[in-house]
C-alpha positions as CSV (number, residue, x, y, z in Angstrom):
1,M,13.5,-14.6,8.3
2,N,16.1,-12.0,7.2
3,A,14.4,-9.3,9.3
4,G,14.6,-11.6,12.4
5,R,18.3,-12.4,11.9
6,S,19.0,-8.7,11.3
7,G,17.3,-7.8,14.5
8,M,19.2,-10.5,16.4
9,R,22.5,-9.2,15.1
10,A,21.5,-5.7,16.1
11,D,20.7,-6.9,19.7
12,V,24.0,-8.7,19.9
13,F,25.9,-5.6,18.6
14,D,24.1,-3.3,21.1
15,W,24.9,-5.7,24.0
16,A,28.5,-5.8,22.9
17,I,28.8,-2.0,22.9
18,A,27.1,-1.8,26.2
19,A,29.4,-4.4,27.8
20,C,32.5,-2.6,26.4
21,V,31.4,0.8,27.7
22,A,30.5,-0.7,31.1
23,A,33.9,-2.3,31.2
24,A,35.7,0.9,30.2
25,L,33.8,2.9,32.9
26,L,34.6,0.3,35.6
27,V,38.3,0.2,34.6
28,T,38.5,3.9,34.7
29,G,36.8,4.0,38.0
30,L,39.1,1.3,39.5
31,S,42.2,3.1,38.2
32,G,41.2,6.3,40.1
33,E,40.8,6.9,43.8
34,P,37.3,7.7,45.0
35,S,37.1,10.5,47.5
36,S,35.6,8.2,50.2
37,T,35.4,4.5,50.7
38,G,31.8,4.4,51.9
39,P,29.9,4.9,48.6
40,G,32.3,3.0,46.5
41,L,30.0,0.0,45.9
42,L,27.2,2.3,44.8
43,G,29.5,4.2,42.5
44,Y,30.7,1.0,40.8
45,T,27.1,-0.1,40.4
46,L,26.2,3.2,38.8
47,L,29.2,2.9,36.5
48,A,28.2,-0.6,35.3
49,A,24.5,0.3,35.1
50,G,25.2,3.4,32.9
51,G,27.1,1.3,30.5
52,L,24.8,-1.7,30.3
53,A,21.7,0.6,29.8
54,L,23.0,1.3,26.3
55,A,21.8,-2.2,25.3
56,A,18.3,-0.7,25.0
57,R,19.3,2.5,23.2
58,R,17.5,1.5,19.9
59,R,14.2,0.5,21.6
60,A,14.0,3.2,24.2
61,P,16.4,6.0,23.5
62,L,14.9,8.6,25.8
63,V,14.8,6.2,28.7
64,V,18.4,5.2,28.1
65,L,19.2,9.0,27.9
66,A,17.7,9.6,31.3
67,V,19.3,6.5,32.9
68,T,22.8,7.2,31.7
69,G,22.5,10.9,32.7
70,L,21.4,10.0,36.2
71,C,24.1,7.4,36.5
72,A,26.8,9.9,35.4
73,V,25.6,12.4,38.0
74,G,25.4,9.6,40.6
75,Y,28.9,8.2,40.2
76,Q,30.3,11.8,40.1
77,A,28.6,12.5,43.4
78,A,30.0,9.2,44.7
79,G,33.5,10.5,44.1
80,F,34.4,8.8,40.8
81,D,36.0,11.2,38.4
82,V,34.9,9.3,35.3
83,P,33.8,10.9,32.0
84,A,30.1,10.5,31.1
85,V,31.0,8.2,28.1
86,A,27.7,6.2,28.3
87,Y,25.7,9.5,28.2
88,L,27.5,10.5,25.0
89,F,26.4,7.2,23.4
90,A,22.8,7.9,24.6
91,V,22.9,11.4,23.2
92,Y,24.0,10.0,19.8
93,A,21.2,7.4,19.9
94,A,18.5,9.8,21.0
95,V,19.3,12.4,18.3
96,R,19.5,9.6,15.6
97,A,16.0,8.6,16.7
98,G,14.8,12.2,16.1
99,H,14.5,13.3,19.8
100,R,16.5,16.5,19.4
101,V,14.6,18.8,21.7
102,A,14.4,16.3,24.5
103,T,18.1,15.6,24.1
104,V,19.1,19.3,24.3
105,V,17.0,19.7,27.5
106,A,18.4,16.6,29.1
107,S,21.9,17.6,28.2
108,V,21.5,21.1,29.7
109,I,20.3,19.5,32.9
110,V,23.2,17.0,33.0
111,L,25.8,19.7,32.2
112,A,24.5,21.8,35.1
113,A,24.3,18.8,37.5
114,L,27.7,17.3,36.8
115,P,29.8,20.2,38.3
116,L,27.5,20.3,41.3
117,A,27.9,16.6,41.9
118,A,31.7,16.8,41.5
119,M,31.9,19.7,44.0
120,A,29.7,17.8,46.5
121,A,32.2,14.9,46.2
122,G,35.2,17.1,46.7
123,L,36.5,16.6,43.1
124,H,38.2,19.3,41.0
125,D,39.6,21.4,43.7
126,T,42.3,22.7,41.4
127,G,40.6,25.9,40.5
128,E,38.0,27.7,38.5
129,A,40.1,27.6,35.2
130,F,40.2,23.8,35.3
131,A,36.5,23.6,35.9
132,Q,35.7,25.9,33.0
133,A,38.0,23.9,30.7
134,R,36.4,20.7,31.8
135,G,32.9,22.1,31.2
136,A,33.9,23.3,27.7
137,L,35.3,19.9,26.9
138,E,32.2,18.1,28.1
139,L,30.0,20.5,26.0
140,A,32.2,19.9,22.9
141,W,31.8,16.1,23.3
142,L,28.1,16.4,23.7
143,V,27.8,18.6,20.6
144,A,30.0,16.1,18.7
145,A,27.8,13.2,19.8
146,G,24.6,15.0,18.8
147,A,26.0,16.1,15.5
148,A,27.0,12.5,14.7
149,G,23.5,11.3,15.5
150,E,21.9,14.0,13.4
151,A,24.2,13.3,10.5
152,L,23.4,9.6,10.5
153,R,19.7,10.3,10.8
154,Q,19.8,12.6,7.8
155,A,21.8,10.0,5.9
156,E,19.2,7.3,6.7
157,R,16.4,9.7,5.7
158,R,18.1,10.4,2.4
159,A,18.6,6.7,1.8
160,E,14.9,6.0,2.5
161,E,13.9,8.9,0.1
162,A,16.2,7.5,-2.6
163,E,14.6,4.0,-2.1
164,R,11.1,5.5,-2.4
165,T,12.1,7.5,-5.5
166,R,13.4,4.2,-7.1
167,E,10.1,2.5,-6.3
168,E,8.1,5.4,-7.8
169,T,10.3,5.4,-10.9
170,A,9.8,1.6,-11.3
171,R,6.1,2.0,-10.8
172,R,5.9,4.8,-13.4
173,R,7.9,2.8,-15.9
174,A,5.6,-0.2,-15.3
175,D,2.6,2.1,-15.9
176,E,4.2,3.5,-19.1
177,E,4.8,-0.1,-20.3
178,R,1.2,-1.1,-19.6
179,L,0.0,1.9,-21.5
180,R,2.4,1.1,-24.4
181,I,1.0,-2.5,-24.5
182,A,-2.5,-1.2,-24.4
183,R,-1.9,1.1,-27.3
184,E,-0.4,-1.7,-29.4
185,L,-3.2,-4.0,-28.5
186,H,-5.7,-1.2,-29.3
187,D,-4.1,-0.6,-32.7
188,S,-4.0,-4.3,-33.6
189,L,-7.5,-5.1,-32.4
190,T,-8.9,-2.0,-34.0
191,H,-7.4,-2.9,-37.3
192,Q,-8.8,-6.4,-37.3
193,I,-12.2,-5.3,-36.0
194,S,-12.3,-2.5,-38.6
195,I,-11.8,-5.1,-41.4
196,I,-14.7,-7.2,-40.0
197,K,-16.9,-4.1,-39.7
198,V,-16.1,-2.9,-43.2
199,Q,-16.8,-6.3,-44.7
200,A,-20.1,-6.5,-42.8
201,E,-21.0,-3.0,-44.0
202,V,-20.2,-3.9,-47.6
203,A,-22.2,-7.1,-47.4
204,V,-25.2,-5.1,-46.0
205,H,-24.8,-2.5,-48.7
206,V,-24.7,-5.1,-51.5
207,A,-27.7,-7.0,-50.1
208,R,-29.8,-3.8,-49.9
209,R,-28.8,-2.7,-53.5
210,R,-30.0,-6.1,-54.7
211,G,-33.2,-5.8,-52.9
212,E,-32.4,-8.8,-50.7
213,Q,-33.3,-9.1,-47.1
214,V,-30.3,-8.4,-44.9
215,P,-29.7,-11.3,-42.4
216,E,-30.1,-10.3,-38.8
217,A,-26.7,-12.0,-38.0
218,L,-25.0,-9.7,-40.5
219,L,-26.5,-6.6,-38.9
220,A,-25.5,-7.8,-35.5
221,I,-21.9,-8.3,-36.7
222,Q,-21.9,-4.8,-38.1
223,E,-23.2,-3.2,-34.9
224,A,-20.9,-5.4,-32.7
225,G,-17.9,-4.1,-34.8
226,R,-18.9,-0.5,-34.2
227,E,-19.4,-1.2,-30.5
228,A,-16.1,-2.9,-30.1
229,T,-14.3,-0.1,-31.8
230,R,-15.9,2.5,-29.5
231,E,-15.0,0.4,-26.4
232,L,-11.4,0.0,-27.5
233,R,-11.1,3.7,-28.0
234,A,-12.8,4.4,-24.6
235,T,-10.5,1.9,-22.9
236,L,-7.4,3.5,-24.3
237,E,-8.5,7.0,-23.4
238,A,-9.2,5.8,-19.8
239,L,-5.6,4.4,-19.6
240,R,-4.3,7.8,-20.9
241,E,-6.4,9.5,-18.1
242,D,-7.7,12.1,-20.6
243,D,-11.2,10.6,-21.2
244,T,-13.7,13.3,-21.8
245,S,-16.7,11.1,-22.0
246,P,-18.0,8.8,-19.3
247,P,-17.3,5.0,-19.7
248,R,-20.2,2.7,-20.6
249,G,-22.2,1.6,-17.6
250,L,-25.6,1.0,-16.1
251,D,-27.3,3.6,-18.3
252,H,-26.1,1.8,-21.5
253,V,-27.5,-1.7,-20.5
254,A,-30.7,-1.0,-22.5
255,E,-28.6,-0.7,-25.7
256,L,-27.1,-4.1,-25.0
257,V,-30.6,-5.6,-24.7
258,E,-31.8,-3.8,-27.8
259,R,-28.8,-5.1,-29.7
260,A,-29.5,-8.7,-28.5
261,R,-33.0,-8.4,-30.0
262,T,-31.4,-7.7,-33.5
263,T,-29.9,-11.2,-33.3
264,G,-33.4,-12.8,-33.1
265,L,-33.5,-13.2,-29.3
266,D,-36.6,-12.3,-27.3
267,A,-34.7,-10.0,-24.9
268,T,-36.3,-8.1,-22.1
269,L,-35.0,-5.6,-19.6
270,T,-36.6,-4.9,-16.2
271,I,-35.3,-2.4,-13.7
272,E,-36.9,-2.4,-10.2
273,G,-36.4,-0.2,-7.2
274,Q,-35.5,3.4,-7.0
275,R,-32.6,4.4,-9.3
276,R,-29.9,6.3,-7.5
277,P,-26.3,7.2,-8.4
278,V,-23.9,4.3,-8.0
279,P,-20.1,4.2,-7.9
280,A,-18.5,4.2,-11.4
281,A,-16.9,0.8,-10.8
282,V,-20.3,-0.8,-10.0
283,S,-21.9,0.8,-13.0
284,R,-19.1,-0.5,-15.3
285,T,-19.3,-4.0,-13.8
286,V,-23.1,-4.1,-14.3
287,Y,-22.5,-3.3,-18.0
288,R,-19.8,-5.9,-18.4
289,I,-21.9,-8.6,-16.7
290,V,-24.9,-8.0,-18.9
291,Q,-22.7,-7.7,-22.0
292,E,-20.8,-11.0,-21.3
293,S,-24.0,-12.8,-20.4
294,L,-25.8,-11.8,-23.6
295,T,-22.7,-12.6,-25.6
296,N,-22.6,-16.1,-24.1
297,V,-26.3,-16.6,-24.8
298,A,-25.9,-15.6,-28.4
299,R,-22.8,-17.8,-28.9
300,H,-23.5,-20.9,-26.9
301,A,-27.0,-21.2,-25.4
302,A,-29.1,-21.7,-28.5
303,A,-31.8,-19.8,-26.6
304,A,-35.0,-18.2,-27.8
305,S,-35.4,-15.7,-25.0
306,V,-33.4,-14.0,-22.3
307,S,-34.4,-11.7,-19.5
308,V,-32.3,-9.1,-17.8
309,R,-33.5,-7.9,-14.4
310,I,-31.8,-5.2,-12.3
311,D,-32.9,-4.6,-8.7
312,C,-31.8,-1.3,-7.2
313,R,-31.8,-1.8,-3.5
314,P,-30.6,0.7,-0.9
315,D,-27.2,-0.9,-0.3
316,V,-27.0,-3.5,-3.1
317,L,-27.4,-3.6,-6.8
318,A,-28.7,-7.1,-7.9
319,I,-28.4,-8.3,-11.5
320,R,-30.0,-11.5,-12.9
321,I,-29.9,-12.8,-16.4
322,D,-31.9,-15.9,-17.3
323,D,-32.1,-17.7,-20.7
324,D,-34.0,-20.7,-21.9
325,G,-31.1,-22.3,-23.7
326,R,-29.9,-25.9,-23.7
327,A,-27.9,-25.8,-20.5
328,T,-29.0,-28.3,-17.9
329,P,-27.8,-29.2,-14.4
330,D,-26.6,-32.6,-15.8
331,A,-24.6,-30.9,-18.6
332,A,-23.2,-27.7,-17.1
333,P,-21.0,-25.8,-19.5
334,A,-17.3,-25.4,-18.5
335,P,-16.6,-21.9,-17.2
336,G,-14.7,-19.9,-19.7
337,V,-12.7,-16.7,-19.7
338,G,-15.8,-14.5,-19.7
339,L,-17.3,-16.0,-16.6
340,T,-13.9,-15.9,-14.9
341,G,-13.6,-12.2,-15.7
342,M,-17.1,-11.5,-14.4
343,R,-16.3,-13.3,-11.1
344,E,-13.0,-11.4,-10.7
345,R,-14.8,-8.0,-11.2
346,V,-17.6,-8.9,-8.8
347,T,-15.2,-10.2,-6.1
348,A,-13.0,-7.1,-6.4
349,L,-16.0,-5.0,-5.4
350,G,-16.8,-7.2,-2.5
351,G,-19.9,-8.7,-4.2
352,R,-21.1,-12.2,-5.0
353,L,-21.7,-14.0,-8.3
354,R,-23.6,-17.2,-9.2
355,A,-23.5,-18.6,-12.7
356,E,-25.0,-22.0,-13.2
357,P,-27.7,-24.0,-15.1
358,R,-31.3,-23.6,-14.0
359,G,-33.3,-26.5,-12.8
360,E,-36.0,-25.9,-15.5
361,G,-33.4,-25.5,-18.2
362,G,-31.3,-22.7,-19.4
363,F,-28.6,-20.7,-17.6
364,T,-28.7,-18.0,-15.0
365,V,-26.2,-15.4,-13.9
366,Q,-26.9,-13.6,-10.6
367,A,-24.7,-11.0,-9.1
368,E,-25.0,-8.7,-6.0
369,L,-22.8,-5.6,-5.9
370,P,-22.6,-3.5,-2.8
371,V,-23.0,0.2,-3.6
372,D,-21.7,1.5,-0.3
373,R,-18.2,0.0,-0.3
374,A,-17.3,0.3,-3.9
375,S,-15.3,3.1,-5.2
C-alpha cells in the first residue's frame, strides 16, 4: 500500500514538473518572435512536447532524452530561440539512472545540431563571438545537469549501501545472540545431564561391587546421558562453525538401534538398496527421525519389538519404523513436540512424513526424503 501511494505521488510530481517546463517553454516561445510564421504551430507543438515528455523520465530516461533532444533541435530549426531546458532535465534523469555514456553521446550530437538548426532558421546573426559564448553556456548547463544527476545517483547508492550494512549488522547481532543462547543452553543442559549421568554411573558401579545384576534401564540411562552430552557438544560446535568432526547421521543409526536393544526391546535394522552418499541435511534428518521414533517407543509405546527399515532409492531415501506397542487407530496418541519436529525437518527438505497407528496395532513412522533437492 505504501509503495503504491509513493509511486502515485512520484507520478503526480513528474507530471507537475513536466507541465511547468512545458508552460515555461511555451511562454518563452510566445514572448519571442519566430523567424517565420509558417512553422509556428509546429514549433509550439515541439515546445510543449519537449516539456511534457519529462513525465516519463523515471520510467524511460533514454527515450525521454532522445525526445527532448529532437524537440529542442526541432523548435530551434522552426525559428524559436528557446533554451533546451527540457533536455537539461532529461540529462539529469538519464545520468541519475546510470546511463552516463549514452547521455554523453546524445549531448554531443545535440550540441552539434543546435547551432546548425539555429543557423538554418536565421537565428544568431550577431557574430561568431556570440555563437561561441552561447555554445559555452549550453555546454556548462549540460555539465551542471549531468553532475547533479551523478551526485544524486552516488548519494542514493551510498544510502542503499548504508541500509544494506545496517541489515548485515542486525543479522550478525542476531546470529551472535543465538549463539550466546545456544552456549547458555548447552551449559545448563550439560550440567543437568552430567548430574544424571554421574548418578547413573555411581549406581552401576555400586551394583557391580555388590555383585548385583545391573538393571537394563539404568545402563540405558547411563548411555543416554553420554550420548546427550556428545550431541550437545556437537551442536554447539556446529553453531560456532568450527566443528572438526562430522555430525551424527545415517552412519550412526546402527548405534541407535543397538542402544534400543539395551532397554529390552527386540530392535532390528534393515538397510535395502545401494548405499550412496547423501546430502548432510538428509543424513542428519534420518538420524533424528530414527532417534525420536525409538525414544517414543521406549517412553510411550509399551512395545516388545521395533523394526527400522531404510530403503536407499536412486532419488529418495525412505525410512520406516514400526513397533508392536499399544497404539490403535481408535486411540491414536496426540502428536507431541518430537513428531512436530520430525515433520518440520522433513518438510524443510521437501519430503513427506506419515506418523500414525497401524491397523494391526502399534505405531508406524514413514518418511521419504528426496536426495537430489536437499542441500
